[in-house]
N, C-alpha and C positions, 0 to 999 in steps of 0.2 A: 605715673606707674601703677600700678595697682597693686592690690596687698590683697592677700586672699586670706590672712590671719585675719583681718578685719572682719571678712563674714563669718566667721564663727566664734566672736569674741561670747563669754559664756556669760555677761552683764551686759546689756545695751548701751549701758554707760563707758564701758570699755574704748569706743573712737573718741571720748576725750581724752585719751591717757596721752595722746601724743602733745596737745595743746599744753596740758597742765606740766608735762616735765620740759617744756621749750620756755615756762611760766609765761605763756602768751593770752593766760586767762585775765578777767578783769580782777579788783581785788575779792570782789564778791563772790563771781563764780568760784575762784581757787579755792575761796574759804569752805564753801559749800563742795566740793571736789575732794578737797581734804577730809571733811567729816565722812563724806561716803568711801573714800579709801580707810576711814577706819573699822567700817564694817563688811567690807567686800575684798575677800583676797582674792580674785581673779585680777581687777583692777589692778591692786597694790601690786603684785608680780608682773604686770603689764605696764606700769611705771617705771617699777624696778627695771626692766629691760630695755627700755627707751631710754631711761638717764644714764643707764652706761656707754650707748648710743652717743648723745648727746654730750657729753663730757669730752668725745673723741675729736668731736667737731674743729674745736679752734686749732689741734694739729694735724689735721685732713690737708692744709694747704699751707705754704711758706708764709709769714708773715712778711710785711711788705708797706715800708713807711708811704704813706700817700704824697703826692704833692700840695704846695700851697695853693695850685689851683684847681685843686681835685673838685672840691666843693661848692664851685661856682659850677663845673662844668655838670655836676649829679644832680645841681638844683635845677640847670637847665632841663636836663632830661624828664625828671619830676613833671616841672610845667609843660614840660611837652605831653607826657603822658594822660595830665590832667586834662588837656585840652581833647587828646584823644576820648577820652571818655565822656566829656560833653559832648561831643559832637554825634557821637553814636545815641545818644541821649536815648528816649523809650524803644527803639529797635531795638538794641539789645534785650531787652525784659519779654520783647515776642520771641526771640529768636528759640528756635523748636531745640531740644534735647531731650532724646530719650531715657524714660526711669532707668535708676539702675541702684545698687546696693549703695550705702552711705559708705564713704572714704574717710580716712580720719581727717584728710585736710578740709575735708567739708564741716565736719564741728569745728575745724580750724577756723575758718572764712570770719563768722559773725564776731570773734573775740579780737581781732585785728585792730589796732589802731588805726583813723582813716587817712592816715597816709601809708599805710603801709595795705588795707584794704583797697586804694586804690590803684596801686600797684598790679597787685593780685588783679583784680580786675582789666587792665589797661592788657594784663597777659593772655588771661582766656579771650579779651576782646581780636586780640594778634591772633590767636589759636583759633577760634569760632567754635572749633568743640573741645571736648574736653580725653584726652588721654585715649585716643584710637576709634571713637565711637564715628559711627558713618551716621549721614543726615541724609534720609530722599526728601526732595520737595515735589511730589510727583501732582500733576492738574494744575500750578501756577504758570502764570505766563514764564514765568523762566522755570523750565524744568530742569532738574540736575541730580544726578547722582552722588555723592562725593565721598568718601573716606581720607583717613589719616592713619597710616599705620607706623610702627617705630622698625626700623630697619638702619643697618649699618654704623651701628655704633660700637661692636666689635669684633665684627667677621668681615666683610668684605663686599666690597664697591659693586658687585654683582647682585648683591641683596638689596639695594635700594632700585635698580633700574628691573629687576625681578617683581617688587611692590606694585612700581607704577606701571607693569605689565598687567598686574591682578586689577587694577583700579583706584588704587592711591596716588592720591595728588598733593598730599603733604604728608611727609616723610619724618617721623618724627627722630632727631639727630639725623641719622644719614652722614655721619663724618666721613667714616672711611671712603667715601668716594672721592677723598683725595689721594687714595692711590693710584685710581687712573690718571692721575695727572703725570703719572710717572711710568706709565706701563703705555707698551705699544697700543693698546686696544682704549687707551685713554680717551683721543678725539672721538671714536664711537661713542662710546658709552656717556660722554658729558655732551654729545649732538644730542642723544637719545635721551638723555633726561631733560633737554631745554624742548624735544618736539613732543615730548608726554605732558610737560608743563607743570613739570616737577618743582615741588618747593620744600626747604627742607628747614625744620623748625631745630635749629641749633643751640647746645645747654652747655655753654663753656667750661662751667664752674662745676655740673653736677658731673661734667667727663672727668675732670681731674679729681674729684673725688672719688669717682669710681676706678679709676685708672685707665681709662680710656683717651686720655692724654696727658701730658705732663706736666702740665705748665698751663695758662692762659694765653702768655705769650706765644708760648711754642703748636697753642690749636689751630687745627686744621682751618675755623672760622676765617683767618686773613687770607690762606691760598684758595680757598674755594670762592671767595667773592673775588678775589682778583681774577679767578679764570671764568665769572659770569656764572655762577651760579644763583638762581634765584633762594634767597635764605634770610632767614631773621633769627632775633639773638630771644632766650627763653630761658626758662630757670629751671624749667622739667620738674623740681621737690622743691618749693619753698619751706618746708616741713624739714624735711633733711638735712638738705643744704643750707639752711636759714640764710634762704637770700631774696634779696625783692628783685622784681625786674630793671629799679634803678639804678639798683647795686652792681647788677648784671652788668649795662650799660659803663655805670663809673670803672668796673673791670677793666671792660674792652679799651676804653678809653687810657686808660694809664699805663697798660702793659702791653697793646697792638698796636701797629701804624692806622688801625681803623679809625677815621674821625668822625667827627660829628654828622658830618652831612652824609658819611656811608651809613651811619646808624639810624638816620632818617629816611636814607633812601630802602633800608632793610624795613622800616614802618609804613614803608609805603607798599613794598610790594606783600609786607604780611597782610595789612588791608585788603590788598588786591586778590590775593589767594586764600579770607577769611572764606567760612561757609557762613556767613549773617546773610540776611536780607540784602540785596543789591543795593539800596536806598541805606544802609549800617554803611557797606562798605564804601561808597561814594563821600558821606560824610565823613568817617573816618581816615580814609584818601585826602579830600581837601586839607581839615583840621592840621595836618603833618604838612600840605603844602605852603600852608598861610601861615601856621609856625615857622616853617623855614625862612619863607620870604621874608617874616618881620627880623628873621637876624641874619639878613643878607644873602642868606643859604640858597645857593642856584639846585633843585632836585629835577633827574629827568623825567 
């Protein structure tokens, strides 16, 4: 999600305030930034505001003791993400992304430890574009005009279809489409979503934090998946929700009926609906299938 405040910082170093507040900078970077705060009132005020938010994050969701088998399941998902990243290779480096003002999360990325950076890169690989940007690839052998919009997080199922009719093919959130499962117009809405080729970028933990869902356990992702809606799981905002893609997967495995096969099938759909070049999409899909096969799991 965009943050208009980041476009109006009085100091250019203000975009690093989030990473400093989350203690995500290296020791050297943190010390250097702390020294900067000693003579920059604007950045000091920004860090103060962000720390007040960070302090509330631990109480934003109920604390649940993990099961004894959770670690192995988390590591299995992390291994799958690493395979996706390696399979995409240099194609991801050549993906065209329009220029845009820097956001806080952009300054946060380089300071992440390798494991977290890998999870973030896989999340971006699955999305294909960042936060609702549109990509045109005219004059290529495969000419497509594609866009990703946010819709249906806290309003109505119809908003998801409206975004699709206006040209969106990936929908950020879209969870209110679940309302269509219990309405007379539901079958027609779901049929139109499939006909338009819509893919939902569902963010369970973020939805819990914003109040769009009561809990991960009761989140609409399970019902939508069981209804045959094309979707995948994402973090939405790693900075404020303080979660990685691997942790998002672990939460779904721990608190919903979704299985490892379900999550791998979602990853396969995410790769297929990505805005990356065709070779990168194919490589990512093949990596998912190979990894699933190695675990004795069958994907469609």
